[in-house]
Each structure stands twice: as structure tokens, then as C-alpha cells.
N, C-alpha and C positions, 0 to 999 in steps of 0.2 A: 504494500500500500504506500510505502514511502516514495516509490517512483512516481505514482500518480500525484502525490502531494508536491513533489519537486516540479513536475510538469505544470501543475496548476499555478504554483508560485512563479514559474518561468513565464507563463502566459499573462498573469495578472500584474506582476511587478513592473510592467512597462516595456520590457524588451520587445515583445511581439507587437504591442500597440505602437511603439515608436517606429518599428520597422514598417508596419502597415501604413502609417501616416506618411512615412518616407516614400514608399512605393506609390501611394496615391498622388502625392505631390510630384513625384518624379514623372509619372505618366502624364499628368496635366502639363508639366513643364516641357516634356518632350513634344507633346501636341502643339504647344505654343511655339517652340523652336521650329518645328516642321512647317507650321503656317508662316512663320517669319521667312524661312528660306524659300518656300514655294511661292508666296504671294508678294514679298517685298524685295528679296535679294535676287532671285533668279530672273525675274522679268527684265530688270536693267542690264544684268550680265548677258542675257540672251540678246537684248537689243544691241549692246556693244559688240557682240560677236556676229552681227548681221541678221538679227531677227530670229535666232534659234530658240525654240522652246524645248529645253532639255527633257522635259517630261514626255515629249512626243518622239524622242529618238529611240528607234528599235531596229532590230534586224530579224525579219521573219524567217524562220527555219524551214518553212514549207516551200520556199522559192517564189511565192506569190507576192504581189504588191498590195499594200493596204494603205488607205488614206490617213488613218489615225490609229492610235492605240485602241480606241473604242471599237473601230471596225475589226481590228485584229482580235480583240477579246470576244466580240460578237461571233466571229467565225470560229473561235476556239482554237486558233492556230498557235503552235508553239513559237516562241520568239525570245530573243535576248533583248531585254529592255534596258539597254545601257544608259539611257537618259534618266530613268528612274533611279538607277544606281548612282549616277552623278549627283542628282538631287539629295539622295540619302547620304552620300559621302560628305557633301557640304553641310548637311544638317548635323551629322555626327561631329564634324570638326568644330562647328559653331557651338554645339551643346557641350562638347569637351572643354572648349575655351571658357564658356560662361561658367561651367561648374568649377573649373580651375580658379577663376576670379572669385567666385563665392567662397570657396574653401580658403583661398588666400586671405580674403577679407575677414572671414570667421577666425582664422588662426591669429591674425593681427589684433583682433578685438578681445580674444580670450586672455584673461588675466593669467599671468605666469604665477605658478605656485611658488611661494617662498621656500628656500631650502630649509629642510628640517634641521634643528640644532643637533649636534652630535650627541649620541647617548653613550658612546664608549671612548676610551683612550687607550694608548699603547703603553705597556709597562716598559720603562727604559732599561730594565735588566734582562727580561726574557722575551721581549717583543710580542707578548700575547695581548689580545684585546681584553680589557676589563671595563666594568661600568665606570662611568665618569665620576660618580660619587665615592668610589672605592678609596679607602685610606691605606689598605694593604693589598698587594697583588695576591690573588687566590692561587696562582700557579707557582710562584717562586718565593712568596713571603716578603718580597721587597716592601719596605715601609716608606720609601721615598717616591711615591707615585703621585 
């Protein structure tokens, strides 16, 4: 029964709840970044490259010509959709950079924990660690500690 209690404690103490909240926000954030790339960044990049819509770039594996990805999908033809891959790669790089900046900002805001005061000292006779309050070394009997 102790394993069930441990599992219950694991679920309730916040570990799973924190992780679930993180996944939910992560998914929402990924959707936001995908929208940013697809709707804001890629149209000007495509225009600069001569009016290319990356999401519509594909190579049909059945040898036929299709006017668009929608026509390709409607026909059920196999294809290499390299334009979608380009969009997804750019989304991944942007998401990675934004997450890096968030973590960097979080780490700079996090208060550094002060170093704990030492609790032991080294005996000058036998070089063993002893409690800092010790008057006599418990290892060698040295009274000059």
C-alpha cells in the first residue's frame, strides 16, 4: 500500500500538476509561434524570394501535376511536402530562440542562494573534518583546534 501512497503524494504535491500546466502552456505557445511564422514571417520572406508560398511547395511522387496542396490531398497522392517542412523548421528555430530568451531571463531574475556557512573545520594535526564547535578533535585528541 505504501507504493500507492507514494504515487498519490507524487500526483498531489504539485509535480504532475506543474508538468501538466507546462504542457498546456507549451502547446498554446507552440500554436502561437506557428501562427506567427505562417501568417507574419513567411509571407514577407516569400515575397522577397519572388512571391513563393513555402506552404505550397511539394513534389508529387505519382508523377502527376497538381495545382495546390489541397488538390494533391484531395487526390490522395503521395508527395514530399518540403514547403511545409521549411515552415516547420523556421517555427522550430523561432520557438527554440524564444524559449532560450525566456529561460535566460528567468535565470537572471532568480535570486542566487547565499552560500551556507561552514559546519565543519579541518583539524591541523590529523587533517580530519570535525564540527566547527569542537574544542577537541575526536580523531586524534588535539586540543588546539
